[in-house]
N, C-alpha and C positions, 0 to 999 in steps of 0.2 A: 428280238423284240416281238412282243405280242400286243395286238390291239384287242381289248375285251370290254364287255359291259362292266361298268363300275358296280362294286358291291358295297354293302354297309361297312365292311372292314377298311374301305378306302377313304371314308369320309374325312377323317382327321388330316390325311395327307392332301386331299383335294382342297380343303380349307387353307392349308399351309401354302399351296400353290396360288390360291386366290390372293393371299397376303403378298406374295412375290409379284403377282400381276399388278396389284394396286400400286406398289412402289414403282414398278416399271412405267405404268401409265401416268402416274403423277409426274414423273420426270419428263414426260413428253409435253406436258403443259407449259405454256409461257410462264415465266417467273411470276408475273403479276397474279395469275390464277393459282399457281402453286402456293404463293404466300397468303392468298385469301383463305386457304384451307377449306375450300368448298368440299362438302361431304362427298365421298366417293360412293358410287352405287354399290350397295351391299350385294354379295353373291346370293344366288337363289338358295332356298332351303334344300341342301344337297340330298337330305333324306327323302324329301318329297319327289325330287327329280329322279332319283334312283328307283323309287317304287312306282312312279307314274306310268300310266298306259300311253300317254301322249307326249312323254318326255323321255330323254335318255341321256346318260353320260357314258362316254367311252373313255378308257384310259390306255395309255401306252406304257407298257411295263417291260422291264428287263431285269432278270434275276431278282424278282420281287421288289424292285424299286420302281416307283411311278416316275415317269419322265415328262408326262404331259396329259392333258385331258381335253375333251370337247363336249360341251353341253348342247343338247338338241331340243328344240321345242317348235310347236306350230304357231303360226299367226295367220289370220285372214284379213285381207284388206277391208276397210270400212265399207259396208253395203254389199259385200260379196262373201257371205259366210260359207258358201259351198266351195270356194277356192282356197286352197291351203298353200302356204309357203313355209319352208323350213328356215328357222333362224338358229344360228349357232354362235357360240363363244368358244374360242380355242386358246390354249396356253401350253407352251412347251418350255420347260426349264432352260435357262440361258445356256447351261453347259451342254445341252443336248440339241441345240438348234443347228440347222444346216445338215442334218443327218437323215432327212426323209421322214421324220416322225410326224411333223405337221401335215405333210402330204398324205401320209397313211391315215391319220385321224380324220382329215377332211374327206378323203375318199370313202372311209367307213361311214361317216355321217351322210354323205351324199347317197350311198347305197341304201341306208336306213330310210332316209327321206323319200327316195324313189319308190321303195316298197310301200310307203304310206301314201302314195299318189300325190306328192307335192308338185306344184307347177314350177317352182323356183326355189332357190336356196340363197340366203343372204346372211351377212354379219355386219355389225357396226365396228368401226375402228377409228382411231384418231388420225386426223389428216397428217400429223407430224410423224406418224409411224411409217416412214418411207419404205423400210424393209418389208413390212407386212403388206403394203400396197403392191410392191413389186412381186412378192410371193403370190398374192391372190391373183394378180393379173396373169402370172405364169400358169396358174391353174384354170384360167378361163373366166375369171370374175371381172366385172366392170364396175368402176366407181360411178354411182348414180346420184349420190347426194352428199352434201357437206352441211355441217351445222356450225354456226358462228355464235360466239358467246361474248358478252360484255358485262363487266362488273358494274353495279350501280352503287 
């Protein structure tokens, strides 16, 4: 397995993984929210992220097959534009989970963010994704906020 910077040739496959991610995350929602068909957050413009100076996508590849990806971008807290935090989104195809791919992707992103002088790194995830929470805690992450939603 190799972790490398994403290239334009990877765009189609990254979007396909976003489709798989959407299905996975929709299944984490309570039935009431799933049935409401709330629009899912669209993936970023992969082309822009790949070519950006302040963004990056890394992919995990094995024998020319992509197994997962991690997107990286910067955010600054309101009122503190000189402080940067790294935000990432990660996805590993279900058949490749539990093999160290997610850990390798996160470590690669952490190294990249560290080189960009970020003070912290974070990601958003669903509260119902217990396996992800356990995985992130194992890597030293702490859950610091939750979001609650109610249909009107």
